[in-house]
C-alpha positions in Angstrom: 162.6 98.7 158.1 164.2 101.5 160.1 161.4 103.8 159.4 158.9 101.2 160.9 161.0 100.5 163.9 161.5 104.2 164.7 157.7 105.0 164.3 156.7 101.9 166.5 159.1 103.2 169.2 157.3 106.6 169.0 154.0 104.9 169.4 155.1 103.1 172.5 156.1 106.4 174.0 152.7 108.0 173.0 151.0 105.0 174.6 152.9 105.6 177.9 151.8 109.2 177.9 148.2 108.2 177.1 148.0 105.8 180.1 149.7 108.3 182.4 147.0 110.8 181.4 144.2 108.5 182.2 143.6 110.3 185.5 144.6 113.7 184.2 142.4 116.5 182.6 140.2 115.8 179.7 142.3 118.2 177.7 145.6 116.4 178.3 143.8 113.0 177.6 142.5 114.4 174.3 146.0 115.7 173.3 147.6 112.3 174.2 144.9 110.4 172.2 145.4 112.7 169.2 149.1 112.2 169.3 148.7 108.3 169.4 146.2 108.5 166.5 148.6 110.6 164.4 151.6 108.1 165.2 149.6 105.0 164.2 148.5 106.6 161.0 152.3 107.2 160.1 153.1 103.7 161.3 150.4 102.1 158.9 151.8 104.3 156.1 155.4 103.1 156.7 154.4 99.5 157.1 152.4 99.7 153.9 155.5 101.1 152.0 157.5 98.2 153.5 155.1 95.6 152.4 155.1 97.3 148.8 158.9 97.0 148.8 158.8 93.2 149.0 157.4 93.0 145.7 154.3 91.0 144.2 156.3 87.7 144.4 155.7 87.5 148.3 152.0 88.3 148.8 151.8 86.1 152.0 154.4 88.2 153.8 152.8 91.4 152.6 149.4 90.4 154.3 151.2 89.3 157.5 152.8 92.7 157.7 149.6 94.6 157.1 147.6 92.3 159.5 150.3 93.0 162.2 149.8 96.8 162.0 146.0 96.4 161.8 146.2 94.5 165.2 148.3 97.4 166.7 145.7 99.9 165.4 142.7 98.0 166.8 144.5 97.6 170.2 145.2 101.3 170.3 141.5 102.0 169.6 140.6 99.7 172.6 143.3 101.5 174.7 142.0 105.0 173.9 138.4 103.7 174.9 139.7 102.2 178.0 141.5 105.4 179.1 138.4 107.4 178.4 136.3 105.1 180.7 138.9 105.4 183.4 139.3 109.2 183.0 138.2 111.3 186.0 137.5 108.3 188.3 138.7 108.9 191.8 140.6 106.2 193.8 137.7 105.6 196.2 135.2 105.2 193.2 133.9 101.5 193.4 134.1 101.3 189.5 137.6 102.7 189.5 139.5 99.4 190.3 137.6 97.5 187.6 138.2 100.2 185.1 141.9 100.3 185.8 142.2 96.5 185.7 140.5 96.7 182.3 142.9 99.4 181.2 145.9 97.3 182.3 144.4 94.3 180.3 144.1 96.3 177.2 147.5 97.8 177.6 149.0 94.3 177.7 147.3 93.4 174.4 148.9 96.7 173.0 152.3 95.8 174.0 151.9 92.2 172.8 150.7 93.5 169.3 153.5 96.0 168.9 156.1 93.4 169.9 154.5 91.0 167.3 154.8 93.7 164.6 158.6 94.3 165.5 159.3 90.6 165.4 157.5 90.3 162.1 159.4 93.3 160.6 162.7 91.7 161.7 161.9 88.2 160.3 160.9 89.4 156.9 164.5 89.5 155.6 165.3 86.1 157.1 163.8 83.3 154.9 164.4 80.8 157.6 162.3 82.5 160.3 159.7 84.2 158.1 157.2 81.4 158.0 157.5 80.7 161.7 156.9 84.2 162.6 153.8 84.4 160.4 152.5 81.4 162.2 153.3 82.7 165.7 151.6 85.9 164.8 148.5 84.1 163.7 148.4 81.9 166.9 148.6 85.1 169.1 145.8 86.8 167.0 143.5 83.6 167.3 144.1 83.8 171.2 143.0 87.5 171.2 140.0 86.7 169.0 139.1 83.8 171.5 139.3 86.3 174.5 136.8 88.5 172.8 134.6 85.6 171.9 134.6 84.2 175.4 133.7 87.6 177.0 130.1 88.0 178.3 129.7 91.0 176.0 126.9 90.3 173.2 127.9 90.8 169.6 127.2 94.0 167.9 124.7 92.3 165.6 123.1 88.9 165.2 123.0 86.5 162.2 121.3 83.2 161.4 122.6 79.7 162.0 122.8 79.3 158.2 125.3 82.2 157.9 127.4 80.4 160.6 127.2 77.1 158.7 128.6 78.8 155.6 131.6 80.1 157.6 132.7 76.8 158.6 133.8 75.9 155.1 136.7 78.1 155.6 137.8 76.1 158.5 137.9 73.0 156.3 140.1 74.7 153.7 142.4 76.2 156.3 142.7 72.9 158.0 143.7 71.1 154.8 146.4 73.8 154.2 147.6 73.5 157.7 148.1 69.9 157.4 149.8 70.3 154.0 152.2 72.8 155.6 153.1 70.4 158.4 153.9 67.6 155.9 155.9 69.9 153.6 157.6 71.9 156.4 156.4 75.2 154.9 155.2 77.0 157.8 154.1 80.4 156.5 151.5 78.9 154.1 148.4 78.5 156.3 149.0 81.5 158.5 146.9 84.2 156.8 144.0 81.7 155.8 143.9 80.3 159.3 143.7 83.8 160.9 140.8 84.7 158.6 139.0 81.5 158.9 139.0 81.2 162.6 138.3 84.9 163.2 135.2 84.7 160.8 134.1 81.5 162.4 134.1 82.9 165.9 132.4 86.1 165.0 129.7 84.1 163.1 129.2 81.7 165.9 128.7 84.3 168.5 126.3 86.3 166.2 124.2 83.2 165.5 124.2 82.0 169.2 122.7 85.4 170.1 119.9 85.2 167.5 116.5 85.9 169.2 115.1 82.5 168.2 118.0 80.6 169.8 117.3 79.3 173.2 119.7 79.8 176.1 120.7 76.2 176.2 121.5 76.1 172.6 123.5 79.3 172.8 125.6 78.0 175.6 126.3 74.7 173.6 127.1 76.7 170.3 129.5 79.0 172.2 131.2 75.9 173.9 131.6 74.1 170.6 132.9 77.3 168.9 135.6 77.6 171.6 136.5 74.0 171.3 136.9 74.3 167.5 139.3 77.4 167.9 141.2 75.6 170.7 141.6 72.6 168.6 142.8 74.6 165.6 145.4 76.3 167.9 146.6 73.0 168.9 147.0 72.1 165.1 148.9 75.3 164.3 151.2 74.7 167.3 151.9 71.1 166.0 152.7 72.6 162.6 155.2 74.9 164.3 157.0 72.1 166.0 157.1 70.1 162.8 
């Protein structure tokens, strides 16, 4: 636990240097990025060791920990990309303001994900808060997935509507588990399944919506219903938390 907290703190410091060097030379930016990558690699290793130390009798919490550090790594990758995009742009450059706003937005996600990892680590040893923390982390992850889904950026690849339909089965299973958790009071149970099911559904929905044979009208409706499904599921998980 102490190793994870110490390495996460080092990553935060690296992140500060990375953002500060967004307007510095390419050499300084590259050094800051390299340092951040080295630290996130160490953080992943200590989190994996921490997850292993829990033993095989608690696989759900192991997955929550691994997912938490994966979220931090993804956010760091996005942050490095945003700093590269903003690098060397002068203050009077019209694109500069937009790039720096994007950088700030990505930085907020990075801070949120590091905070979420630290809360998860601290909750691991407390049986009473462990399930709650897992559910809170899943809710935050789904919100971040929704933000990506709702952006106008097209998906990296397209898939067929049939692929999307197959993905919806996971929602049915996750919903049943979430309702069971609400009835039993076991909050942690649906967290990992919910995270995967909603992320897969949103990805498949956007990929199918952008299929070349899908009309613009159908695309907009599909994206709207995908968002409504995720919003409704978020509401369900928040009810489970309250229960």
